[in-house]
C-alpha positions as CSV (number, residue, x, y, z in Angstrom):
1,M,-12.9,-30.6,2.6
2,T,-14.9,-29.8,-0.5
3,D,-13.0,-30.4,-3.8
4,R,-13.6,-27.0,-5.4
5,S,-11.3,-27.8,-8.4
6,A,-13.6,-30.4,-9.9
7,N,-16.6,-28.3,-10.7
8,I,-16.7,-24.5,-10.9
9,F,-20.1,-22.8,-10.8
10,G,-21.6,-25.8,-12.4
11,N,-18.9,-26.2,-15.1
12,E,-17.3,-29.6,-14.8
13,M,-13.5,-29.6,-15.2
14,S,-12.0,-32.2,-17.4
15,A,-10.0,-35.2,-15.9
16,K,-6.9,-33.6,-17.4
17,D,-7.5,-30.3,-15.6
18,R,-8.2,-32.1,-12.3
19,R,-5.0,-34.1,-12.6
20,R,-3.1,-31.0,-13.3
21,A,-4.6,-29.3,-10.3
22,L,-3.7,-32.2,-8.0
23,R,-0.2,-32.3,-9.4
24,S,0.2,-28.7,-8.5
25,K,-0.8,-29.2,-4.9
26,T,1.3,-32.4,-4.6
27,R,4.3,-30.5,-6.0
28,F,4.0,-27.7,-3.4
29,A,3.3,-30.2,-0.6
30,G,6.4,-32.2,-1.5
31,K,8.5,-29.0,-1.5
32,F,7.1,-27.2,1.6
33,G,5.2,-29.9,3.5
34,D,1.6,-30.2,4.6
35,D,1.1,-28.7,8.0
36,S,-2.7,-29.3,8.3
37,A,-2.1,-31.4,11.4
38,A,0.1,-28.9,13.1
39,P,-1.2,-26.3,15.6
40,H,-1.7,-22.7,14.3
41,P,-2.3,-20.5,17.3
42,A,-3.5,-17.0,16.4
43,A,-2.8,-13.8,18.3
44,V,-4.2,-10.3,17.8
45,R,-1.7,-7.5,18.1
46,E,-1.5,-3.7,17.6
47,N,-0.4,-2.5,14.1
48,G,2.3,0.1,14.9
49,H,2.4,1.4,11.3
50,I,-1.1,2.3,10.1
51,G,-3.1,1.2,13.1
52,E,-3.5,4.8,14.3
53,L,-4.8,5.9,10.9
54,L,-7.0,3.0,10.0
55,G,-7.9,1.5,13.3
56,V,-6.5,-1.8,12.0
57,K,-5.1,-4.6,14.2
58,D,-2.9,-7.5,13.1
59,I,-3.6,-11.2,13.2
60,R,-0.4,-13.1,13.8
61,V,-0.6,-16.8,13.1
62,G,1.9,-19.0,14.9
63,E,2.3,-16.6,17.8
64,K,0.9,-17.0,21.3
65,G,0.2,-14.5,24.0
66,G,-1.5,-11.7,22.2
67,S,-2.9,-9.2,24.7
68,L,-5.9,-8.4,22.5
69,S,-8.9,-10.5,21.7
70,F,-11.2,-10.8,18.7
71,D,-14.3,-8.6,18.6
72,R,-16.8,-11.2,17.6
73,E,-19.6,-8.7,17.2
74,K,-17.9,-5.9,15.1
75,G,-14.8,-7.5,13.8
76,V,-14.1,-8.0,10.1
77,I,-11.0,-9.6,8.8
78,V,-9.2,-8.2,5.7
79,G,-7.5,-11.2,4.2
80,N,-4.6,-10.3,1.9
81,I,-1.2,-11.0,0.6
82,R,1.6,-8.8,-0.5
83,M,1.9,-9.2,-4.3
84,G,3.1,-5.8,-5.6
85,F,1.3,-2.9,-3.9
86,G,-2.2,-3.3,-5.5
87,H,-3.7,-5.9,-3.2
88,Y,-2.3,-4.1,-0.1
89,R,-3.9,-0.9,-1.4
90,I,-7.3,-2.5,-1.7
91,S,-6.9,-3.9,1.8
92,M,-6.2,-0.5,3.2
93,A,-9.3,0.8,1.5
94,I,-11.4,-1.9,3.0
95,A,-9.9,-1.4,6.4
96,S,-10.4,2.4,6.2
97,A,-14.1,1.9,5.2
98,A,-14.7,-0.7,8.0
99,H,-13.2,1.7,10.6
100,A,-15.3,4.6,9.3
101,L,-18.5,2.4,9.5
102,G,-17.7,1.6,13.2
103,Y,-16.3,-1.9,12.7
104,Q,-13.0,-3.3,13.9
105,P,-10.8,-4.3,10.9
106,Y,-8.2,-7.1,11.4
107,W,-5.3,-7.4,9.0
108,M,-4.5,-10.9,8.0
109,D,-1.6,-11.2,5.5
110,L,-1.2,-14.8,4.5
111,N,2.2,-14.1,3.1
112,S,3.6,-13.1,6.5
113,Y,3.6,-16.3,8.5
114,P,7.1,-17.8,7.5
115,D,6.8,-21.0,9.5
116,T,3.6,-22.1,7.6
117,T,3.1,-24.0,4.4
118,C,0.6,-21.3,3.5
119,T,3.2,-18.5,3.4
120,K,5.8,-20.7,1.7
121,V,3.4,-21.6,-1.1
122,I,2.4,-18.0,-1.6
123,S,6.0,-16.7,-1.4
124,A,7.1,-19.1,-4.0
125,Q,4.4,-18.0,-6.5
126,N,5.0,-14.4,-5.6
127,D,8.7,-14.7,-6.3
128,L,7.9,-16.3,-9.7
129,Y,5.5,-13.5,-10.6
130,S,8.0,-10.8,-9.5
131,L,10.7,-12.4,-11.6
132,G,8.4,-12.5,-14.7
133,S,7.4,-8.9,-14.1
134,R,11.0,-7.7,-13.9
135,I,12.0,-9.7,-17.0
136,S,9.1,-8.3,-18.9
137,Q,10.4,-4.8,-18.3
138,K,13.8,-5.7,-19.8
139,S,12.8,-7.9,-22.7
140,R,10.1,-6.8,-25.2
141,L,10.2,-10.3,-26.7
142,F,9.5,-12.0,-23.4
143,N,6.8,-9.5,-22.6
144,R,5.1,-10.0,-26.0
145,L,5.4,-13.8,-26.2
146,V,5.1,-14.8,-22.5
147,W,4.2,-12.1,-20.0
148,E,1.3,-10.3,-21.7
149,P,-0.4,-13.6,-22.9
150,M,-0.1,-15.1,-19.4
151,N,-1.5,-12.0,-17.6
152,Y,-4.2,-11.5,-20.3
153,E,-5.4,-15.0,-21.3
154,G,-3.5,-17.5,-19.1
155,F,-5.0,-16.3,-15.8
156,R,-8.3,-16.0,-17.6
157,K,-8.8,-19.8,-18.0
158,L,-11.1,-21.8,-15.7
159,S,-8.4,-24.5,-15.5
160,Y,-6.1,-22.0,-13.8
161,N,-8.7,-21.5,-11.1
162,A,-8.9,-25.2,-10.6
163,S,-5.2,-25.4,-9.8
164,D,-5.4,-22.4,-7.5
165,Q,-8.3,-24.0,-5.6
166,K,-6.3,-27.2,-5.0
167,N,-3.3,-25.2,-3.9
168,A,-5.4,-23.2,-1.5
169,E,-6.1,-26.4,0.5
170,L,-2.5,-26.1,1.7
171,M,-3.2,-22.5,2.9
172,A,-6.4,-23.4,4.9
173,P,-4.6,-24.5,8.1
174,V,-3.8,-20.8,9.1
175,F,-7.5,-20.3,9.8
176,A,-7.5,-23.1,12.4
177,D,-7.6,-20.8,15.4
178,I,-9.5,-17.9,13.8
179,P,-13.2,-17.5,15.0
180,K,-15.2,-18.9,12.1
181,D,-18.1,-16.4,12.5
182,I,-16.1,-13.3,11.9
183,P,-16.6,-12.1,8.3
184,L,-13.6,-12.1,6.0
185,I,-13.0,-9.9,3.0
186,G,-10.3,-11.3,0.7
187,T,-8.5,-8.7,-1.3
188,H,-6.7,-11.4,-3.3
189,V,-8.4,-14.6,-4.3
190,W,-6.1,-16.9,-2.3
191,P,-7.1,-15.6,1.1
192,A,-10.8,-16.0,0.1
193,Q,-10.2,-19.5,-1.2
194,A,-8.2,-20.5,1.8
195,A,-10.8,-19.0,4.2
196,L,-13.5,-21.1,2.6
197,H,-11.4,-24.3,2.8
198,G,-10.6,-23.3,6.4
199,G,-14.2,-23.2,7.4
200,M,-14.8,-19.5,7.6
201,K,-18.6,-18.9,7.3
202,Y,-18.9,-15.4,5.8
203,V,-16.4,-14.7,3.0
204,V,-16.4,-11.9,0.5
205,N,-14.0,-11.9,-2.4
206,A,-13.1,-8.3,-3.4
207,V,-12.2,-8.8,-7.1
208,P,-9.6,-6.3,-8.4
209,D,-9.0,-4.9,-11.9
210,N,-11.5,-4.5,-14.7
211,W,-10.6,-7.6,-16.8
212,P,-12.6,-10.7,-15.8
213,M,-10.3,-13.7,-15.2
214,A,-11.0,-17.1,-13.6
215,L,-7.9,-16.5,-11.5
216,H,-10.1,-14.3,-9.2
217,L,-12.9,-16.8,-8.6
218,A,-13.6,-18.2,-5.1
219,E,-16.8,-20.2,-5.4
220,G,-18.6,-20.2,-2.1
221,S,-17.9,-16.5,-1.4
222,I,-19.7,-13.4,-2.6
223,H,-17.7,-11.7,-5.3
224,T,-17.7,-7.9,-5.5
225,V,-16.5,-6.0,-8.6
226,Q,-15.7,-2.4,-9.2
227,T,-17.3,-1.9,-12.7
228,H,-20.3,-2.9,-14.6
229,Y,-18.0,-4.3,-17.4
230,A,-16.4,-6.7,-14.9
231,Y,-19.9,-7.6,-13.6
232,Q,-21.1,-8.8,-17.0
233,G,-17.8,-10.6,-17.8
234,Y,-17.8,-12.5,-14.6
235,R,-21.5,-13.2,-14.7
236,I,-21.1,-15.3,-17.9
237,L,-17.5,-16.3,-17.2
238,N,-16.7,-14.7,-20.5
239,G,-13.9,-16.4,-22.4
240,M,-12.8,-18.5,-19.5
241,R,-12.9,-21.7,-21.6
242,G,-12.2,-20.3,-25.0
243,R,-15.4,-19.9,-27.1
244,E,-17.4,-22.3,-25.0
245,V,-20.6,-20.9,-23.5
246,L,-20.3,-21.7,-19.8
247,R,-22.9,-21.9,-17.1
248,P,-23.1,-18.4,-15.5
249,M,-22.3,-17.4,-12.0
250,P,-25.5,-17.3,-9.8
251,A,-26.9,-13.8,-9.3
252,D,-26.4,-14.0,-5.6
253,S,-22.7,-14.7,-5.8
254,L,-21.7,-11.5,-7.7
255,I,-22.4,-7.9,-6.7
256,Y,-21.3,-4.6,-8.3
257,T,-20.1,-2.2,-5.6
258,G,-18.1,0.6,-7.2
259,H,-14.5,1.4,-6.6
260,Y,-12.6,0.3,-3.5
261,V,-11.4,3.7,-2.2
262,D,-10.3,4.7,1.3
263,D,-12.9,6.6,3.4
264,E,-10.7,9.7,3.9
265,L,-10.1,10.0,0.1
266,V,-13.8,9.7,-0.7
267,R,-14.9,12.1,1.9
268,A,-12.5,14.8,0.7
269,A,-13.0,14.4,-3.0
270,E,-14.9,17.6,-3.6
271,E,-12.6,19.6,-1.2
272,D,-9.5,18.4,-3.0
273,C,-10.8,19.1,-6.5
274,A,-11.8,22.6,-5.3
275,A,-8.2,23.1,-4.0
276,R,-6.9,22.0,-7.4
277,T,-9.1,24.5,-9.2
278,D,-8.0,27.3,-6.9
279,R,-4.3,26.5,-7.5
280,K,-4.8,26.5,-11.2
281,K,-6.6,29.9,-11.1
282,R,-3.8,31.4,-8.9
283,G,-1.0,30.1,-11.2
284,A,0.5,28.0,-8.4
285,P,3.0,25.3,-9.5
286,M,1.1,22.3,-10.9
287,R,1.8,19.3,-8.7
288,F,2.6,16.0,-10.3
289,M,3.0,12.8,-8.4
290,L,4.9,9.8,-9.6
291,T,4.3,6.4,-7.9
292,V,6.6,3.5,-8.3
293,G,4.8,0.1,-8.0
294,G,5.7,-2.9,-6.0
295,E,8.3,-4.1,-8.5
296,G,10.0,-0.8,-8.9
297,A,9.5,-1.0,-12.6
298,Q,9.3,1.5,-15.5
299,K,12.2,3.7,-14.4
300,E,12.9,4.8,-18.0
301,I,9.4,6.3,-18.2
302,F,9.7,8.0,-14.9
303,A,13.1,9.4,-15.9
304,A,11.7,10.8,-19.1
305,V,8.8,12.5,-17.2
306,I,11.2,14.0,-14.7
307,R,13.5,15.3,-17.4
308,S,10.6,16.9,-19.2
309,L,9.4,18.5,-16.0
310,M,12.8,19.7,-14.7
311,P,12.8,23.1,-16.5
312,K,9.2,23.7,-15.4
313,I,10.1,22.8,-11.8
314,E,13.1,25.2,-11.9
315,S,10.9,28.0,-13.2
316,G,8.3,27.4,-10.6
317,A,5.6,26.3,-13.1
318,A,5.5,22.7,-11.7
319,A,6.3,20.8,-8.5
320,L,6.9,17.1,-8.2
321,Y,6.3,14.3,-5.6
322,V,8.2,11.0,-6.3
323,N,7.2,8.1,-4.1
324,V,9.5,5.1,-4.7
325,G,7.6,3.0,-2.1
326,D,10.1,0.7,-0.5
327,H,12.5,0.7,-3.5
328,K,15.2,3.1,-2.4
329,R,17.5,1.9,-5.2
330,V,15.0,3.4,-7.8
331,W,15.6,6.9,-6.4
332,E,19.3,6.4,-6.4
333,E,19.2,5.3,-10.1
334,L,17.0,8.2,-11.0
335,T,19.3,10.8,-9.4
336,K,22.3,9.2,-11.1
337,A,20.5,9.3,-14.5
338,I,19.2,12.9,-14.2
339,P,21.7,15.6,-13.6
340,G,20.6,18.2,-11.1
341,L,17.7,16.1,-9.7
342,R,19.2,15.6,-6.3
343,E,20.0,19.3,-5.9
344,L,16.4,20.2,-6.6
345,S,15.0,17.6,-4.2
346,K,14.2,17.3,-0.6
347,E,14.3,13.6,0.6
348,H,11.6,12.5,3.0
349,F,13.2,9.1,3.8
350,D,11.9,6.6,6.3
351,D,10.5,9.3,8.5
352,W,6.7,8.7,8.9
353,D,6.1,11.8,11.0
354,D,7.8,13.9,8.4
355,T,5.8,12.4,5.6
356,K,2.5,12.9,7.4
357,A,3.5,16.5,8.3
358,F,4.4,17.3,4.7
359,A,1.1,15.8,3.4
360,S,-0.9,17.8,5.8
361,A,0.9,21.0,5.2
362,A,0.6,20.6,1.4
363,L,-3.2,20.6,1.7
364,R,-3.1,24.2,3.0
365,G,0.2,25.7,1.8
366,G,2.4,26.0,-1.2
367,V,4.8,23.3,-2.6
368,E,7.9,23.9,-4.7
369,G,10.7,21.8,-6.1
370,V,10.9,18.0,-5.9
371,H,10.0,15.9,-2.9
372,A,11.1,12.3,-2.8
373,F,9.5,9.7,-0.4
374,W,10.8,6.3,0.6
375,H,9.8,4.0,3.5
376,G,11.3,0.7,4.3
377,N,8.1,-0.5,5.9
378,I,5.5,-1.9,3.4
379,F,2.5,-0.3,5.1
380,R,4.0,3.1,5.1
381,A,5.4,2.7,1.6
382,V,1.9,2.0,0.2
383,Y,-0.1,4.4,2.4
384,S,2.2,7.4,1.8
385,T,0.7,7.5,-1.7
386,N,-2.8,7.9,-0.1
387,L,-1.6,10.7,2.1
388,L,0.1,12.6,-0.8
389,M,-2.4,12.2,-3.6
390,R,-4.9,14.5,-1.9
391,S,-2.7,17.5,-2.5
392,C,-1.4,16.5,-6.0
393,D,-2.9,17.8,-9.2
394,V,-2.1,14.9,-11.4
395,L,-1.1,11.3,-10.4
396,V,1.3,9.7,-12.9
397,T,0.9,5.9,-12.6
398,K,0.5,2.7,-14.5
399,P,-3.2,1.6,-14.7
400,S,-3.2,-0.6,-11.6
401,E,-5.6,-0.3,-8.7
402,L,-4.8,3.4,-8.5
403,A,-6.9,3.7,-11.7
404,F,-9.9,3.6,-9.5
405,Y,-9.0,6.4,-7.2
406,P,-10.7,9.9,-7.2
407,V,-7.7,11.9,-8.5
408,P,-6.8,13.1,-12.0
409,K,-4.5,10.5,-13.5
410,L,-2.0,10.3,-16.3
411,F,-1.6,6.6,-17.2
412,I,1.8,5.4,-18.4
413,R,2.3,2.0,-20.0
414,R,0.9,-1.0,-18.3
415,I,2.9,-3.9,-17.0
416,G,0.3,-6.7,-17.4
417,G,-2.2,-7.0,-20.2
418,H,-5.1,-7.0,-17.8
419,E,-4.2,-3.5,-16.5
420,Q,-5.1,-1.8,-19.8
421,W,-8.8,-2.1,-18.9
422,G,-8.4,0.0,-15.8
423,A,-7.3,2.9,-18.0
424,V,-10.1,2.3,-20.4
425,H,-12.6,2.4,-17.5
426,S,-11.0,5.5,-16.0
427,A,-11.1,7.4,-19.3
428,E,-14.7,6.4,-19.8
429,I,-15.8,7.9,-16.5
430,G,-13.6,10.9,-17.1
431,D,-11.1,10.9,-14.2
432,G,-8.0,9.6,-16.0
433,T,-6.3,9.6,-19.4
434,L,-6.0,6.9,-22.0
435,E,-3.1,4.5,-21.5
436,C,0.0,6.3,-22.9
437,R,1.9,3.3,-24.3
438,D,5.2,5.0,-25.1
439,I,7.2,7.9,-23.8
440,P,6.3,10.4,-26.6
441,H,2.6,10.0,-25.9
442,T,3.2,10.2,-22.2
443,L,5.1,13.5,-22.6
444,Q,2.4,14.8,-25.0
445,M,-0.2,14.2,-22.2
446,L,2.1,15.9,-19.7
447,E,2.2,19.0,-21.9
448,L,-1.6,19.0,-22.2
449,F,-2.0,18.9,-18.4
450,M,0.4,21.9,-18.1
451,N,-1.0,24.0,-20.9
452,D,-4.6,23.0,-21.5
453,G,-6.9,23.8,-18.5
454,A,-9.9,22.1,-20.2
455,L,-8.5,18.6,-19.6
456,L,-8.0,19.1,-15.9
457,A,-11.3,21.0,-15.4
458,D,-13.1,18.1,-17.0
459,M,-11.5,15.6,-14.7
460,W,-12.3,17.7,-11.6
461,G,-15.9,17.9,-12.6
462,N,-16.2,14.2,-13.4
463,I,-14.7,13.2,-10.0
464,V,-17.3,15.3,-8.2
465,K,-20.1,13.8,-10.4
466,N,-18.7,10.2,-9.9
467,K,-18.7,10.6,-6.2
468,A,-22.3,11.8,-6.2
469,M,-23.3,8.7,-8.2
470,G,-21.6,6.5,-5.6
471,I,-18.9,5.2,-8.0
472,Y,-16.2,5.5,-5.3
473,N,-18.2,3.8,-2.6
474,G,-17.1,0.2,-3.3
475,A,-15.1,-0.2,0.0
476,Y,-18.1,0.8,2.1
477,E,-20.5,-1.4,0.2
478,T,-18.1,-4.4,0.4
479,V,-17.9,-4.1,4.2
480,K,-21.7,-3.8,4.4
481,I,-22.1,-7.0,2.4
482,A,-19.7,-8.9,4.6
483,M,-21.5,-7.7,7.8
484,A,-24.9,-8.4,6.3
485,L,-23.8,-12.0,5.7
486,K,-23.2,-12.4,9.4
487,K,-26.5,-10.8,10.3
488,G,-28.3,-13.2,7.9
489,N,-29.6,-10.4,5.8
490,E,-30.0,-10.9,2.1
491,T,-27.8,-8.8,-0.3
492,S,-29.3,-7.8,-3.6
493,C,-27.5,-7.7,-7.0
494,I,-27.0,-4.3,-8.6
């Protein structure tokens, strides 16, 4: 197995950093074991949640007797983990694009094999990240002194990547029974790193966000990025060892693709913007959609937005979708904090057919009042936002991966420092607002959307222009790159 922690794109790591990386792996192995000598049978099964919509099938490691087999010609593996909703969202975009291009997407969640060291290592780190995220929402001091610096500069360091690469050696065994010639697209760096350590031949690392961090490096793969800003930052490994000028990434390991967006959303971008324009002209209720992320955070901002909208909803000037994902308690807390909310609301809870029917009807008919959505299944919790956003007029969200989607966006305060650059990019290409870092500025922007047609009209026009330029085609391009690797074709940079 290649030691990818000692030298990263020609930049030698110090003995201290190598020792730190080895200690990290040793600590995890001591806690969870090293199952590299154990069998890891893999089975292919139907995905009963989003398989019908995206054509995706599941790869189950540690299970035998799957009735399905791998498609060695048209198969592409989407390697992911659940860490919040963002990485699952990118995975769904990649799977959707692969399906639309005529390929067979396989869903491989490395955080879903509980009997493996791989999942135990990922879960431990995910739990720690989730804890930090929750604390950061409750303590401004912790957020300023610990959480923001870690997300902004800590994960940016090349030494962090060295430790991740060493830890990924413990994740590699899950690929033991996976055909090595099926292309894999990692929508988090750990599946990409683990796949390389596990002997997979054709690996693409779909890098998220717009803030270059060494955390996202998987040397040996082709890295795809969503923005030109990210391309330049990754190319020179900008700031990843302080002020030191580092050896750059090779040109053939980094490709700008555009935004990772689902096929159905890209195809319908013009149609959906035309419908928004028509609703505005007719004076129909303006439809706002609030999305709660994977940690269920920022309830106080959502509560302020809902309180501000309540009179407009009651008068018929506005309508509201609230998707709390798989965090039902968030909805319960909101209804307790906001008098009259439950009485105005229709709850679409854990009924997938009902959610799909509502989303479809909303594209053609009217919507009034408040509609709340919750699904206990993670696939449906994430994908319901995709179904609903087509018929909304404004998506209210933190600047996470949703910053890259073709829908008008009002950005509330970020959770991690790296997220702010998603809002900057969206504002620059004209399909979203600046990041509103406090409640007063959030409500100011809300009023602008309600009362100033110029802001929305500009976003609608920019979404159509952006699509024509291919800005939202990143998922298609990433799949094409992965399949071209298998076919032996060369991929060109930008």
